[in-house]
NUTORKE-634149 format. One record per atom (N, C-alpha, C): y, z, x. Coordinates in steps of 0.001 Angstrom, whole numbers, plus 500000, padded with zeros to 6 digits. Layout:
! residues N
YZX...
This chain:
! residues 351
498807500000500852500000500000500000501236500000500883502218499176500540503457499109501311504645499169500368505669499909500769506887500052499989508057499460500766508929498782500043510096498126500628511326498970500314511870499616501327512981500546501154514265499930501710515325499998500922516638499562501395517361500755502016517857500569503227518635501602503903520107501209503870520930502105503324522381501897503331522985503118504021523061503112505364523523504309506084524955504697505743525829503703505554527186503988505111528108504470506201528848505536505898529975505957506720529726507284507436530558507555508434530569508854509094529221509233509668528708510401509246527416510859509749526247510184509037526541509335508069525480508666507324524466507967508217524903507083509142523933506431510015523123507419510855523756508510511282523062509504512114521914510148511353522180510592510126521132511303509376520062510349508863520441509127508507519436508147508068518529507766509232519118507544510410518309507196511577517384508338511977517789509567511716516929510710512030515817510866511013516104510557509753515134510790508682514063509711508600514416508462508835513464507369508587512187507460509426512249507821510715510985507963511451510067509037510864510650510037510223509841511082509602509143510542508359509837509713507603509191509069506454508063508154506928508286507452508036507232506596508585506027507431509017506301508574509631505216509440510105504366509947508953505020510447507917504267511002506794503591509886505997504200508706505961503560507572505286502278507180506002502337507108507337501158506744508114500033507759507911500396509034507823499399510088507646498745510041506268499418509425505311498902509412503940498505508012503474498363507084504430497725505817504128498573504765503462499882504783503678500716503698503169501790503359504193502437502245503998503457501763504931504816501714504259505844501810505080507218501646504622507865500527505413508336499531504702509127498464505301510591498717504943511435498828505941512829499176505700513746498009506049514676497734505154515710496724505387517059497425505423517785497250506496519040497962506711520222497102506261521101497727505491522330497067505051523519497869505572524226497306506519525351498009507130526621497790506306526585498327505109527710498231504201528458499567504186529749499496503976530532500723503946531976500452504284532663501475504769534105501371504964534474500464506122533657500419507164533965499506508265533971498064507758533040497753506878533023496422506277534252496219505401534654497259504685535849497160503835537083496886504685537219497593505794538390497408506654538391496027507301537202495468507502537101494168508152537174493010507167536562493191505965536428492068505038537022492334503660537474493544503413538109493841502135537153494229501032535869494470501351534894494884500344533835495742501008533413496801500309532414497716500851531049497046500984530733496144500048529477495408500112529730493989499621528834493058499908529060491665499484528951491514497975529440490386497487529421490129496047528005490150495479527029489753496276525647489733495800524874490978496234525613492056496533524977493266497039523898493822496120524201493922494837523214494451493900521998493535493800522225492239493844521103491302493794520185491496495001520764491780496135519970491959497348519200493285497331519772494286496713519096495575496623518024495606495533518155494731494542517344494819493331515848494681493587515461493956494619514051493708494857513366494818495646514121495824496076513529496916496846512894497948495914511975498715496463511311499759495681512175501007495543513060501244496487513951502404496446515053502196497466516086503022497354517237502945498255517462504320498862517641504366500185518039505597500868519449505390501405520373506198500919521786506067501286522224507268502114523083507021503094523542508102503962524782508802503460525910508110503450527168508728503026528196507644502751529164507970501914530258507054501598531564507830501708532540507249502408533853507889502518534418507736503916535748507619503995536425507398505277537836507971505181538294508689506205539626509303506131540780508316506046540540507053506421541615506060506406541680505256505114540749505517504194540691504759502943540590505747501791541394505581500738541301506504499601539882506578499034539492507783498636538123507997498171537777507153496946538763506907496085538426506131494890538085504686495253538600504212496371538283502856496819536844502802497332536478503760498184535135503742498756534075504040497696534368505001496823533395505373495801533138504222494834534207503589494377534079502492493419533676501176494080533661501167495396533272499949496098531795499886496452531104501026496397529707501017496824528826501926495967529094503213495987528180504165495358528108504010493843529273503997493183529252503913491724528729502576491212529051501442491845528446500187491375526923500190491450526359500849492456524900500915492545524348501795491431524944502975491250524465503877490197524547503220488815525693502612488531525879502022487206525111500712487060525153499887488085524498498584488011522993498692487879522409499746488419520957499942488347520579501005487329521507501367486461521232502297485363520618503607485864521122504091486988520607505344487560521288506519486859520916506704485606521643507636484743521247509087484941520113509325485575519639510691485779519814511076487243520666512035487479520858512558488829520233513945488892519261514104489770518603515391489971519061515980491299519586517213491242520072517869492444519524519302492516518536519534493354518034520891493521518920521715494451519045522999494160519735523957495032518781525119495252518182525164496440517128526135496741517522526933497972517425528247497863517613529102499030516264529217499732516116528479500827514859528461501560514666529753502351513414530093502563513078531217503427513664530970504818514330531970505364514918531846506684516361531386506702516899531025505537518289530572505448519137531689504843520286531931505453521189532971504964522110532408503891522176533108502768523171532792501747524444533565502047525607532998501758526850533771501908526960534896500888526067534911499908526061535961498902525184537118499373525715538299499321524993539476499777523786539769498879522683540122499512521518540571498769520536539489498375520789538242498748519879537147498380519022536742499575517729536565499298516782536152500319516070534881499872515276534336500780514578533100500485513777533169499202513935532163498352513246532103497091513990532713495926515068533430496211515807534095495127516622533123494286516982531982494866517765530978494137516982529672494119516757529147492937516028527877492778516556527210491508517576526380491671518259525740490547518012524231490618517751523644489485517633522181489409518655521672488400519656520970488901520730520458488059520429519017487666520520518749486370520435517393485844521846516957485478522357516007486238523724515511486072523686514109485473524369513925484344524498512562483815525284511752484835524845510521485101525245509878486345525958508541486198526078507999484973526633506653484853527798506550483877528142507641483194529254507565482243530073508845482315530391509453481192531170510689481207532542510507481805532918511437482668534256511425483273534397510368484355533267509807484819533322508802485870533327507379485325533354507244484008533489505915483417534865505351483774534896504113484175536157503499484610536890502917483407537280503824482504537957503416481274539356504042481264540352503208481191541732503695481204542632502725481930543755503215482391544679502353483107546022503022483331546915502295483976548268502777484242549271501741483743550378502253483267551405501380482716552773501880483174553732500940483249555119501250483633555184501873485027554427501285485964554362501839487310555738501914487952556053503054488513557301503262489235558475503671488382558322503661487073559405504049486164559221505490485697560282506112485214560159507506484748559143507681483625558896506632482872557925506729481775556541506222482171556259506211483492554931505791483943553866506683483306552753506061482915551695506795482244550341506360482797549427507313482917548047507030483323547113507587482265546145506777481851545160507188480859543770507090481479543043508180481450541665508195481946540778508759480848539841507973480372539010508382479249537581508641479694537022509748479235535610510028479443534800509363478330533623508886478684532791508160477725531429508836477631531023509179476416529709509776476188528997508957475116527870508378475471527089507626474496525873508448474068525385508168472892524174508869472439523004508535473366522870507288473739521760506897474610521817507639475937522987507621476584523116508258477890522940509765477827523531510385476810523443511838476698522037512273476348521392511583475424520026511946475057519078511830476251519270510802477077518355510603478197518431511754479191519649512168479543519770513239480531519342514572479939519681514801478677519312516064478037517797516164477900517153515082477471515695515124477306514993515300478656515495514657479688514909514819481018515013516271481476516146516921481175516322518320481556515371519225480781515195518957479490514261519761478705512832519588479215512462518368479580511126518142480122510916518968481392511929518988482260511815519767483491511747521261483196512530521724482219512504523146481853511132523541481332510480522634480607509135522897480101508149523085481242508310522307482316507404522381483450507733523546484376508948524075484254509355525183485125509284526503484344510382527201484198510331528550483616510653528585482128510978527427481538511297527408480113512694527874479792513602527752480756515001528163480536515928527028480935516825526645480051517782525562480312519189526049480000520129525737480894521534526058480673522309524769480436522977524694479298523806523550478940525256523887479264525875523085480135527243523362480595528193522297480055529187522721479297530198521799478775531575522456478867532534521866478196533874522461478017534307522132476594533447522478475647533643522048474262534761522799473553535227523905474140536374524577473511537654523770473688537723522977474755538938522204475024538763520720474744537518520229474820537246518807474624536408518673473361537113518626472256536470518800470945535763517562470428535833516452471140535114515257470716533900515013471618534154514638472867533048514309473760532108515466474022532654516635474312531812517766474668531114518381473453531760518372472309531083518835471101529959517869470735530201516578470920529149515574470733527960515884471646528250516193472907527208516552473874526426517764473378527142518809472954526481520021472453525601519726471238526075518858470373525290518507469186523966517853469583524016516987470584522788516323471023521838517316471679522374518253472445521523519305473012520817520066471890521559520390470828520947521095469695519846520260469050520104518963468886519106518084468272517837518014469118518014517760470408516860517607471289516107518929471434516821520043471393516171521345471571515117521604470506515274520987469333514288521175468275512921520617468667512906519667469592511643519108470072510973520010471112511724521005471611511224521871472676511434523335472283510700523803471272510931525149470759510636526255471764509866525950472812509521526971473800510556527101474912511578526245474900512622526309475918513799527126475398514156528159476121515324528975475787516580528273476293517580528114475436518802527393475790519965528372475904520595528362477067521823529116477302522979528136477314524097528500476719525264527620476656526433528271477380527007527531478329528125528049479109529227527007479204530475527457479176531596526603479530531623526459481049532146525347481529532018525033482947532735526045483833533820526637483361534494527635484181533640528885484329532986529300483246532084530437483313530861530116484169530348528888484037529187528495484839529526528492486327530718528023486678531134528019488087531171529439488631531688530339487850531722531743488242530308532300488378529444531979487420528112532565487412527182531953488457527464530743488919526702530186490036526883531058491280527988531767491337528257532674492459527846534103492103528103534507490885527874535891490467526405536187490191525662535215489626524268535459489243523416534189489376523411533547490534522678532279490666521180532422490429520636533612490627519205533829490460518761533696489008519690533734488070519335533656486657519288532223486130519675531251486949519646529852486523518323529209486928517881528259486121516699527472486458517043525987486339516953525415485148517373524036484912518753524052484271519638523214484786521004523101484270521248521643483917521858521389482765522198520020482385523691519951482107524327518893482598525781518799482459526241517364482683527491517132482384528091515810482489528329515437483951528794514230484155528971513669485483529878514527486366531065514825485890532022515593486678531563517025486884531113517664485815530716519060485925529505519205486849528586518237486782527442518271487678527839518102489126528823517264489371529320517055490723529869518354491299530663519046490513531294520284490980530261521400491144529423521604490136528482522719490175527471522577491314527068521348491635526067521195492688526656521449494070527941521242494254528570521655495511528556523173495637528827523869494542528742525332494571527310525753494858526347525097494183524949525415494408524534525221495850525032524163496492524686523907497892525215525003498804526429525450498542527031526452499407526347527809499255526029528224498030525407529537497853523961529547498348523379528371498572522032528317499136522048527972500618523193528101501262523220528069502715524020526988503380524026525768502830524738524693503507524693523417502685525777522647502748525741521305502183524713520442502903524369520821504120523394520070504895521969520231504428521757521036503373520425521217502815520311520679501393521328519958500929521391519553499522520999518088499352519813517819498790519399516443498517519758516039497101519597514751496803519790514306495420519030513011495173518736512804493886518057511588493444518851510971492303519122509682492392519760508908491330518698508002490731518238508323489542517019507719489011517295506843487800516716505656487819516680504793486632515476505206485809515677505850484660514532506348483893513648505250483336514169504030483232513361502933482731512554502219483792512795502578485071512096501950486196512280500440486247513396499971485726513691498543485789514403498164487086514949499164487765515703498935488991515289499986490021515619499749491292515322500779492292516192502013492071515609503174492285516376504414492275516915504676493683517926505529493776518602505756495053518606507246495384518408507543496669518293508917497133519279509132498271519955510286498241521049510500499191521317511992499368521761512389500558522240513755500725523574513931500010523861515160499622525088515443498870526297515589499791526072515816501088527134516318501962528278515363502245528151514083502032529259513183502316529307512765503773530394512103504147530464511428505445530872512329506605531487513479506343531762514518507362532327513947508659533472513279508571534052512658509757534490513668510811534603514938510438534992515949511426533912516174512481532664515788512191531602515940513197530934514606513526531484513513513024530899512202513303530910511916514801529791511447515302529676511097516715529304512241517621529228513470517082528916514633517913527420514908518009526631514241517166525190514414517243524675515735516728525461516408515868525049517723515382524946517759513856524981516608513196524854516579511743523468517057511333523419517828510268522145518338509766521417517211509030520222516819509490519504515720508827518632516182507668518570517494507409517562517999506474517819517586505035519088517477504622519364517015503257518857515589503063518966514780504092518459513403504009516942513381504018516333514243504815514873514333504843514347514791503476514996515792502894514593516253501563514821515169500516515888514400500662516107513261499768514988512242499939514519512068501179513387511188501435512119511685500762511955513008500722510818513579500001510906513260498512512112513369497944512297513033496533512043511548496297512400510717497269512136509273497179510637509014497110509875509651498000508428509454498001507801509963496716508277511075496208507761511593494946508014510612493810509189509976493813509515509005492781508613507770492857508089507495494054507160506380494237505713506796493968505545508018493443504223508566493119503379508841494348504024509025495487503318509468496695503544510976496834502949511730495893503226513163495792502768513933497024501619513591497567501101514327498722502015514163499930502464512943500160503372512698501275504710513392501042505199513345499819506457514010499487506357515504499741505252516102499332505053517538499530504952517881501003504269517060501773504136517314503207505493517315503890506350516377503506507676516291504116508529517489503714508499517823502428509267518970501936508786520269502597507474520433502681506913521652503264507232521774504745507313520647505444507672520694506862509079521226507050509989520808506166511363521328506223511372522822505934510654523234504891510601524654504536510013525476505671508968524958506312508332525663507435509302525795508601510026524725508888510990524778509989512086525798509720512610525803508511513691526728508181513228528178508232511960528424507915511432529785507937511122530283509345511128529367510312510800529694511699512071530069512449512189531327512842513395531800513528513609531117514871512553530582515451512665529944516768512891528441516682512941527899515476513116526458515311514577526071515570514806524818515970516190524373516185516971524314514882518257524663514977519138524614513808520477524017514214521018523221513329522327522628513562523429523664513286524657523399513721525722524403513601526017524873512182525817524024511176526102524453509804525186525583509361524046525740510046523116526824509744523169527926510800524230527930511584524424528984512567523791528733513911523228527544514125522604527226515394523486526361516270522885525819517327523636524953518245522833523712518616521818523406517815520932522289518132521503520961517644520958519894518167521390518554517792520569518027516620521074516958516039520346516261514983518964515850515469518911515297516660517643514795517197516662515927517461517151517087517911516255518220518165515598518688516872516356518723515788515808519117514490514775518094514036515098516817514155514179515768513727512916515763514579513056515974515894511902515989516780510959517141516439511520518296516129510703519438515738509944519149514436510613518480513501509934518118512251508800517136512506509000516203513417507931515251513746506710516001514267506933516999515133505829517785515650505099518524514535505833519043513592505213519784512480504411518846511581504901517646511405504174516677510586502908516175511268
């Protein structure tokens, strides 16, 4: 069996972490009897600065034939974030209907949380973020630019299809886990879109009578991710709220360098995309100390999505084993002084 993976290393530390992670995917693939063929696409901000576009006009067509996509990072200090985001990442998510974003936040054994009293295993949150509409829908515009009456309109979009898909996926996960789901909205202030979202959660919940549903406003949820993260299990929320909450989740579980994510097309009509949450981190680009573990964990989620569960588990467990080992190399974000390559080399030995 062979899988065709598209690599989009992107910007900043993206190429560093992708180059560190891919040999590990090859190693675990070889051990479990399948092959990975990787095609590299050097798309990103350097291409934008040179040619005026983050990716070519036929970029989606070229990615469409792959089994999955592994992305490194998007963003550059010399280009506004809305340009880079809308030039590469969002077109892939929307164009391939990757409406389900899964982002785990796990406090691994051996990793220190900035929160007092938490140890490995105490925090294990799985956030389901709606990924193709909501607040990130490109609906709106600006008028009367430069005049005192200049106006900007930005509209959030919630469809029944999109909301039902993410909500049902979250309920399915809650059924397989502890049977507890937290629905995060801001329905006290957004009486149309967010109340619509809440109504759909209520409808879908009737299909899952064994799942306990907690309802929180996003400001309270942000506070409680810090105050009581151990009480969360599965969380479902809109595009923007999921983006914010998962950054909090990454920090309370030790580092953005440990936060993976999956952008999944639930219909399997297009390739799904896997990426670390940490971004391009230009402050450490070129120093060789970027943490590759979020990308490795994203690679594990990629293999799981391809139904290579044993290989996915082996890769995930190797990361967990390394983090639990006090003598293992660690990058500076985890309090160590090791390089990206030292961490990756140690993982290769464990595999």
